[in-house]
Structure formats: structure tokens, C-alpha cells
N, C-alpha and C positions, 0 to 999 in steps of 0.2 A: 253363143254362150261361152265365156271364157272358162277354160278349164282351172280345176284348182291350182294348180302348179303355176298357171299363167297368173291368177290372182294373187297367190303367195308372192311371187316375184315383183309384182306391182306395189302390194301393199308394203313390202319390205325396202324399195326404192323411195318412198316419197318422204319428202325433208318434213321433219315435225317440231322444227323451231318456232318458237313463238305460239299466240293464241289464235291466229286466223284458220277457221274451221271451213273455209268456203271450198276446200277441195272436198269437203263431203255432198254438196250440193248434187243430187240424183242418186247419190250413194247410201244415204243415211237421213234420217228425219228425226227432229226434236222437239217436243212441245215446249213453248216457252211460259214462264211464268206470266200470271195475269196481272201482277202491280208493275211489270214494266222496269228492271233496275235501271237501265241505262237513261231513260227519260227522266227519272225520278233523281238519280245522281246527277244528273247535268242540271236539273233545276236548282238544286243545293250548291252545286260548283259555282254557279253562276251569283249566287248570294252569299258566298264565303269571301274571306279576305286571305286567309293563309289556308293551302289544303293540301292534305297528303292521302297518296293512294298507296296502300301497302300489298306487297307482292302482286305488283301490275302486270306480271308476264311480259308480253312484247308491247304494252301499253295500248292496245286496240282498244279496250273499252273506254278508257280515260281520253284518246283521241278525239273520241265523236262528242266530246261535251261542246255546245255551242258558244259556251263563254267562260274564260279561263279567270280565276281568281288572280291577283296581284302577285301572290307566290303559290306557285304549283310544283311539288315534288312529289317523286313516285320511289318505291322501294323496289327492290328484284334481287333475287338470290342467285339467279343463273346467268353466266355472263352473254352467254348466246343472247337470250331475251332481253338483258339489259341493254345491248346494243341496239337491239331493235326499237327498245321503247325510246331509247335517246332521238333516235331519227323521227320517231312518229311525233314526240311531244316536243321536239325542237320548235315547230310554228306556234304552240301556245306559249313557249318560255318555260318548259317546262323542265325540271332537273331530275335527274334518275340517279339515286345512291344504292350502290350495291351492298346489300344485306341480306344474311340468310333469315329465313323465318324463325328460328331459333334464339337468334342473336338478339341482345337488346338493341333497341332503336336508337342511333347516333343523333338525337334533337334533346333540346333543352325541355324543362317541364312546361308546360302551356304554350308550346310553340305553335299548335294549330289551333283553328276554330273549327275546321271539319276535317275528319279523317273518314276513308271511304276504304273499302275492299269487297270485291268481287270474286268469291270463291278462294278463301285464304286456305293454305293448307293448315293453319294451326293459327289460333288468336292469342297473343299474350295479353289479357285483358287489364293486367296490372300496367303495362307499358301505354297500351292505349290510353287510360284514364290519366297517366302522369303527362303525357303530350298535350291532352287537351287543355284548351283554356278552360277556365269556369263558364260553365252556359254553352260550352261545345258539343258537338255532334258526333257521333259514331255511326256511319249509315254501311250495311253490309248485306250482300247476299251471298248465301252459304250451302254448302252442299250438306242435305241433311242424311240422317241415320239411315242405313240401308239402301243406299242409293246404288242402282245398277245391281241389284243382289241378284238377278235371274242371270245377268253375265258373269259375276263372278263365280257365283255356284256351278256354274256349267263349267268354267275353266278349271275351277279350283276343287270341287265338288261342296256339299253343305258348310257353309261359314256361319257362327255365329255373329249374329249381329248387336254390336256393343253400343254402349252409350255415350260415347266421345263425342258425335256429331247430333245429339239429341237437342232440337230447339230449346227445351226448358232447362237443359244443362248450360246452354250459351245464358239464358236468361238468370240463372244462378250465378254464373260466372261474371257476368257483367256487375250484378248487384252486389256480389263480393267485393268487386274492385271499387265500388263506390260510385257505379254508373244508374240512373234510372233510365230503366226500358220503356220507351213510349210507343212501340209497335213491334209486334212477332207474328208473323203469320208463315205457314208451310203449306205446300202443293207437292203432288206426285204427279209426274209429267213422262208421257210416253215416248219411247225410242226405239226408232225401228232401223235396223242395219239390212241393207237390200244384197250385200255381198262380202265374201269374208274377207277381201282386200279393206274394207272399212272397218272392219273389226281391228285387224292388225294395226292400221294406221291410228287408230284410237288409242290400243292398247300401248303402243310406243310414244304416243304424244302425252297420255294422261298416265304417268307411269306409276301411279299408286293404286291404279283400279287392279291391277294384277302384279304383285311385285315380282322382279326379276323376269318377267315375261320376256321370251325370246321366242322368235318362230320355232327353231329346232326343238327348244325345250316343249313347247305345245303343239307340235304339230297334230299329233292323234287327236286333240280336241280341238284344233281347228277345221280338222279333215270332217270331224263329226258335227262341226257348226254349219261348214260347207253343206254338208249332205241334209241337213236340217233347212237350210235357205233354199236349197234346190226343191226341197218338198213343199215348204209351207210359204214361200216367196220372201220371207223376211224370219228376222230374228228379232224378238221383241222384247226390251227390258224397261224398268223405270228409273227415272232419275228422281232424288228428292231435294227439294230447296226449301230453305226458308228465309225471309226475309229480318234483318232486325235494326232497329234504330235505338240508340242511347242517348242519354245526353248527361254531361257532366253537372251537377247543381252549380248553379251561380254563386257565388260568395254573399254570404248573409249581408244585409245592409248595417252599416255602422252610424 
């Protein structure tokens, strides 16, 4: 069994660019939502003409689509991820545009008939509605309110769960932007971490989980987590996920 210091050193050295989570095999498990986002997104991509993936990360999920539309564009704000996405999406003819999640989208009105996004940091619903053509679809899997609350509370102490990621707030925001929500569902999913190195890599990779996380700043809490895993065999937390699909109304017939 590896010591605490050995696991800390390992977790600190693992590269965390992109959204490839294959390193976690055997170190952590996460239940998947029953709806199967990648499959459903791929079906919609096959039927689209001009599609956009917002905040694509390293393009891992988008690159899995079996059939690409005629025009395929992705946005990403982190240059390291954008470079990975360009490499992955090149075989599909995909173009990657570097733009931050808080910036206006550099596309004309009605540019896309499909906009997708998996786990966006934030959604600018007005911009989504603007770049969708009439009759176009927004399809997204998002992180719900209270996700990873057990891990966050363990590292930071009890935290208030806000409404920012409430699925019903997403419905209200989409509706306010002029979109019709046609599907909205949510699930809580079990996550298990089997060693402290996996937790370190996760917190380094998913940086908004525990803001300003560093091994040195949280060494005491990491040691306590290590002791808990040694005792219980795993640290258990839960992710919250919701699926939302919204459509821009078609123009009225004249």
C-alpha cells in the first residue's frame, strides 16, 4: 500500500490538460447518467447542417460523434485545451475558436441549427438564442446544484448550496431568452475515490470544485481524507447532472 507522501507526489505529477479521464481507471468510479449524452448528441449531430460545441474542453466528447455536419465549430477558452481540441477534431473537419465562457460569441445571428455543450462553466442564454437559427436546438448536459457537496464540504467545511446550477433556473433562463424547453431531467450519481492521489488529480483538473486548491494549502485535509480511505476503502461523494434541450421557435408563417 502506497504511503500518503507517495500518493501526494503521484497526484501532484499527473498532467491535467484536457478532459480525458482515463487515468482514473481503477482509482475512481462515477455513475453515468441514464440518458447517455454522447449518444444523444451524436444523433443530433448526424441530423444537423451547421453545429457548434460550446466550451468543448479538449474536444474528447465531440470527437466521438459518428457523423459530422457540414459545418462543425467548437469554442474553448483555455489555450492548452484548444490545441488538443484542434488535433482531435481535425479528422472531422472541425474548427476551434478560442473564446472565454464569459465573452460574447463571435458568430453572426442564426449561424447554427444545433448548439451543444457538455458541462459548461456558465451559459449565456441570450447568446445561445441569438446564434441559433429559427427552429434550431440547444442540447446540453450540465452540472447540477450541490454536485460533489460531500467532497467540497470535507475540504472547505460546510458550504451553502446556491441556486446557480438549479435545473429549474436553467429552464427559467432559457425561457426568458426566448427558447422553448422541450426536455429537462436530472439525476444524482455516486462517485468513489479509492486513493488520495485520485482526489488530488481531480481537484487539479476540475479547478472550480475547490477554488485555489493546492496540495500545500490543503495538506491537512488531504491527510484526513487519506486516513478515511484507509479506514473505509473509498471516499464517496455524488455528482448532480441534468439534461436540457431547448428550441428556438420557428418564424411564423406569412
